[in-house]
C-alpha positions in Angstrom: 12.1 189.0 -103.8 13.0 186.2 -101.5 13.4 188.7 -98.5 10.0 190.1 -99.5 8.5 186.6 -99.4 9.9 186.1 -95.9 8.6 189.4 -94.6 5.2 188.6 -96.2 4.8 185.3 -94.5 6.1 186.9 -91.2 3.5 189.7 -91.6 0.7 187.2 -92.0 1.6 185.4 -88.7 2.2 188.4 -86.7 -0.1 191.3 -87.9 -3.3 189.4 -88.0 -5.7 188.5 -90.8 -6.7 192.0 -91.9 -3.1 193.4 -92.1 -2.0 190.2 -93.8 -4.7 190.5 -96.4 -3.8 194.1 -97.1 -0.2 193.2 -97.7 -1.3 190.5 -100.3 -3.8 193.1 -101.8 -6.8 190.9 -100.9 -10.1 191.5 -99.4 -9.8 190.5 -95.7 -13.0 188.3 -96.1 -11.5 186.5 -99.1 -8.3 185.7 -97.1 -10.5 184.4 -94.3 -12.5 182.3 -96.6 -15.5 184.5 -95.9 -15.9 185.4 -99.6 -18.9 183.4 -100.6 -17.8 181.1 -103.4 -19.7 181.4 -106.7 -22.0 178.3 -107.2 -21.3 178.6 -111.0 -17.5 177.7 -110.5 -15.3 175.0 -108.9 -12.0 176.4 -107.8 -9.0 174.2 -108.9 -5.3 174.5 -108.6 -3.2 173.7 -111.7 0.1 172.4 -110.3 2.0 174.8 -112.6 1.3 177.5 -110.0 3.6 175.7 -107.4 5.6 173.6 -109.9 8.8 175.7 -109.3 8.9 174.7 -105.6 9.5 171.1 -106.8 7.5 169.5 -103.9 6.7 166.3 -105.7 3.4 164.7 -106.6 2.0 163.9 -103.0 3.2 167.1 -101.5 1.5 169.2 -104.2 -1.8 167.5 -103.5 -1.4 168.1 -99.7 -0.7 171.8 -100.4 -3.8 172.2 -102.6 -6.0 170.5 -100.0 -4.6 172.6 -97.1 -5.0 175.7 -99.0 -8.8 174.9 -99.5 -8.9 173.7 -103.0 -11.2 170.7 -103.6 -10.2 170.2 -107.3 -6.8 170.1 -108.9 -5.0 169.7 -112.3 -2.0 167.5 -112.0 1.0 167.3 -114.5 1.6 163.8 -115.9 5.4 164.0 -115.6 5.2 164.6 -111.9 2.8 161.8 -111.4 5.0 159.5 -113.4 8.1 160.5 -111.4 6.1 159.6 -108.3 5.3 156.0 -109.8 8.9 155.6 -110.9 10.1 156.3 -107.3 8.0 153.5 -106.0 4.5 155.0 -105.5 1.5 153.2 -106.9 -1.7 154.4 -108.5 -3.7 152.5 -105.7 -1.8 154.4 -103.0 -2.3 157.7 -104.9 -6.0 157.2 -105.3 -6.4 156.6 -101.5 -4.4 159.7 -100.7 -6.4 161.8 -103.1 -9.6 160.5 -101.5 -8.4 161.2 -98.0 -7.4 164.7 -98.9 -11.0 165.3 -100.2 -10.0 166.5 -103.6 -10.7 165.6 -107.3 -8.3 165.3 -110.1 -10.2 167.3 -112.7 -7.6 167.2 -115.5 -4.1 166.3 -116.4 -1.4 168.3 -118.3 0.6 166.3 -120.8 2.3 166.8 -124.1 1.8 163.9 -126.4 2.4 164.7 -130.0 -1.1 163.4 -131.2 -1.5 166.3 -133.7 1.7 166.3 -135.9 1.9 165.5 -139.6 4.8 163.0 -139.4 3.1 159.6 -139.2 5.7 157.8 -137.1 5.8 160.8 -134.5 2.0 161.0 -134.4 1.6 157.3 -133.9 4.2 157.4 -131.0 2.2 160.3 -129.7 -1.0 158.5 -129.7 0.5 155.5 -128.1 2.0 157.7 -125.3 -1.4 159.4 -124.7 -3.0 155.9 -124.5 -0.6 154.9 -121.8 -1.1 158.1 -119.9 -4.9 157.8 -120.1 -4.7 154.4 -118.7 -2.5 155.6 -115.9 -4.8 158.6 -115.1 -7.9 156.4 -115.1 -6.4 154.5 -112.1 -6.6 157.6 -110.0 -10.0 158.8 -111.1 -8.7 161.6 -113.4 -11.5 162.6 -115.7 -9.8 164.5 -118.5 -6.4 165.0 -120.1 -5.4 168.2 -122.1 -4.7 167.9 -125.7 -2.6 170.9 -126.9 -1.0 171.2 -130.3 2.3 169.8 -129.0 4.9 169.2 -131.8 3.0 171.6 -134.1 3.6 174.7 -132.0 7.0 176.1 -132.9 7.0 179.4 -134.7 8.1 177.8 -138.0 5.7 174.9 -137.8 3.5 174.3 -140.8 -0.2 175.1 -140.7 -2.2 172.0 -140.5 -5.6 172.0 -142.1 -8.4 172.1 -139.5 -10.3 169.3 -141.1 -7.2 167.2 -140.6 -6.8 168.3 -137.0 -10.4 167.3 -136.6 -9.8 163.8 -137.8 -6.8 163.4 -135.5 -8.9 164.8 -132.5 -11.7 162.2 -133.2 -9.0 159.4 -133.0 -8.0 160.5 -129.5 -11.6 161.1 -128.4 -12.2 157.4 -129.3 -9.2 156.5 -127.2 -10.7 158.6 -124.4 -14.0 156.9 -124.7 -12.5 153.6 -124.1 -10.3 154.6 -121.1 -12.8 157.0 -119.5 -10.3 159.9 -119.6 -11.4 162.5 -122.2 -9.0 164.6 -124.1 -10.0 168.3 -124.2 -8.7 170.3 -127.0 -6.3 173.1 -125.7 -5.6 176.3 -127.4 -2.1 177.7 -127.3 -1.8 181.4 -128.2 1.9 181.2 -129.2 1.3 178.3 -131.6 0.6 178.7 -135.3 -1.9 175.8 -134.9 -4.9 176.0 -132.6 -4.0 179.6 -131.4 -7.5 181.1 -131.7 -10.9 180.4 -130.2 -12.3 180.1 -133.7 -9.9 177.3 -134.5 -10.5 175.1 -131.4 -14.2 175.9 -131.7 -14.2 174.7 -135.4 -12.5 171.3 -134.5 -14.9 170.6 -131.6 -18.0 171.5 -133.7 -16.6 169.7 -136.8 -15.9 166.5 -134.8 -19.6 165.9 -134.6 -19.1 164.3 -131.1 -21.1 165.1 -128.1 -18.0 164.4 -125.9 -15.8 166.9 -127.6 -14.6 169.8 -125.3 -12.2 172.6 -125.5 -9.8 174.2 -123.0 -9.4 178.0 -123.1 -7.1 180.1 -121.1 -7.2 183.9 -120.3 -3.5 184.2 -121.2 -3.7 182.3 -124.4 -6.8 184.3 -125.4 -4.7 187.5 -125.2 -1.5 185.9 -126.6 -3.2 184.4 -129.6 -5.1 187.5 -130.5 -8.7 186.4 -129.9 -11.2 188.8 -128.9 -12.9 187.9 -125.5 -16.2 188.5 -127.1 -15.5 185.4 -129.3 -16.2 183.4 -126.2 -19.9 184.2 -126.7 -19.9 181.8 -129.6 -18.6 178.9 -127.7 -21.5 176.6 -126.6 -21.8 176.1 -122.9 -21.5 172.2 -123.1 -18.1 172.7 -124.8 -16.4 174.2 -121.7 -15.9 172.1 -118.5 -12.5 173.6 -117.6 -11.1 177.1 -118.0 -7.5 178.2 -117.1 -7.8 181.4 -115.1 -4.9 183.8 -114.7 -4.1 187.4 -115.5 -1.5 189.6 -117.3 0.0 193.0 -116.8 -0.5 196.1 -118.9 2.1 197.2 -121.3 3.2 193.9 -122.9 2.1 193.3 -126.4 0.7 189.8 -127.3 3.6 189.0 -129.4 6.0 189.8 -126.6 4.1 188.3 -123.5 5.3 185.0 -122.3 4.4 182.3 -119.7 6.3 183.9 -116.8 4.4 187.0 -117.2 1.2 185.4 -115.8 -0.1 186.8 -112.6 -2.9 186.2 -110.1 -6.5 186.7 -111.4 -7.5 190.4 -110.7 -4.0 191.7 -110.6 -3.8 192.7 -114.2 -6.0 193.9 -117.1 -7.7 190.7 -118.4 -11.4 191.1 -118.7 -11.9 188.2 -116.4 -15.4 188.9 -115.3 -16.6 189.4 -118.8 -15.0 186.0 -119.7 -16.6 184.2 -116.9 -20.0 185.5 -117.8 -19.6 184.0 -121.2 -18.7 180.5 -119.9 -20.9 180.4 -116.9 -23.4 177.5 -117.2 -26.6 177.4 -115.2 -26.6 173.5 -115.7 -23.3 172.7 -114.1 -20.4 174.4 -112.3 -17.3 175.2 -114.6 -13.9 174.2 -113.2 -11.7 177.4 -112.9 -8.1 176.2 -112.7 -5.4 178.6 -111.6 -2.6 178.3 -114.1 0.4 180.6 -113.7 4.2 180.1 -114.3 5.4 183.1 -112.3 9.0 182.8 -111.2 8.5 185.3 -108.4 5.7 183.0 -107.0 8.1 180.1 -107.1 10.4 181.9 -104.7 7.6 181.9 -102.1 6.1 179.3 -99.8 3.8 177.1 -101.9 1.0 177.1 -99.3 1.0 180.9 -99.3 0.9 180.9 -103.1 -2.0 178.4 -103.2 -4.0 180.4 -100.6 -3.3 183.7 -102.2 -4.5 182.3 -105.5 -7.7 180.9 -104.2 -8.6 184.0 -102.4 -7.9 186.0 -105.6 -10.2 183.6 -107.6 -13.0 184.0 -105.1 -12.7 187.7 -105.3 -12.7 187.8 -109.1 -15.8 185.5 -109.3 -17.8 187.1 -106.5 -21.2 188.1 -107.9 -20.6 186.6 -111.4 
C-alpha cells in the first residue's frame, strides 16, 4: 500500500487533474473544487482521518486548511500535547484565525456517564477542565460519548439516569460556552441506538441538548437509517460522515473498516436528506480511522475526503 500511495501521488503530479481524479475514483470536477458545495452543509475534517500520520496539533490544522476545509473537529489529547510542549491557547487561537478555519467540535473521552460515583465525579471534573481549555480557542462543542460504559460486559444504565447525568454536563457547558453533544457508539451497550440518544436529548427538556450521530455507528448499532426521520432538526448540528464496505456484519465491523463517503454501501444521501435543515447548515465531519489512509500523505487524504464529501452531497 505504501508503494501504491507513492504511485498515486506521483500520478496526480504528472498525469494532470483528470487522470489523477480517475485514479482516486473521483469526479474530475470534485477534485478541482468545481463541484458546487451544498449550501445545506459545512464540510469539516475530524482529525481522526489523519491521526495516524502523527502530525501534531498545528500541522493537522494546516493540512485541513490547505486541503480546503473551513471547519474541523480536533482531538483533545492532541491539543493538550501541544500545550504541554510549550504551546498556548492564545497562540493556537491566532493560528486558527489566520488559517481561516473554525473549531466546530472536540473529541474527548471523559467518563461522565458511569455508575461509580468517584469515577463519574473525576470524569465531570476532567470534562470541566477540557471545556475551559477549548473555550479559549473558540471551540463550540465537545463530544460526550458513553466512555467507561461502553465495554461489552458493561451494565445497562437506565436512560432516565443517563438523562440526569447529561443535564449535569449541559449545565457545565452553559457556564463555559462549550456545549456537550451526546454521542452514540454502535458498539457500546449504552447509547448504541438512535432511539436511545434521542430519548435522552428529548427527556432532558433542554433546548441546548444536541446529539451526535455517525453513519458507521448507525450501522454498527443496528439502527435503521429511517429512524433518523424522528430526530428533530434542531438536535443535529454535527454529523460524522463516512462509509463502510459490503460483506461485513454489524457485529463484526470495526473502526478501521471505515472508508471514504461514497466508496461503500451506506445510504448516505438518504441520511443527509433526513438531517438537512433549511434553517442552518449542518456540519458534516469526515471521521475515519483507516490504516491504509494513514500510510498515505495526509494532505492527499484530506483533499480526497473533501472531494468525496462534495460528490456525495451534490444535489442533496
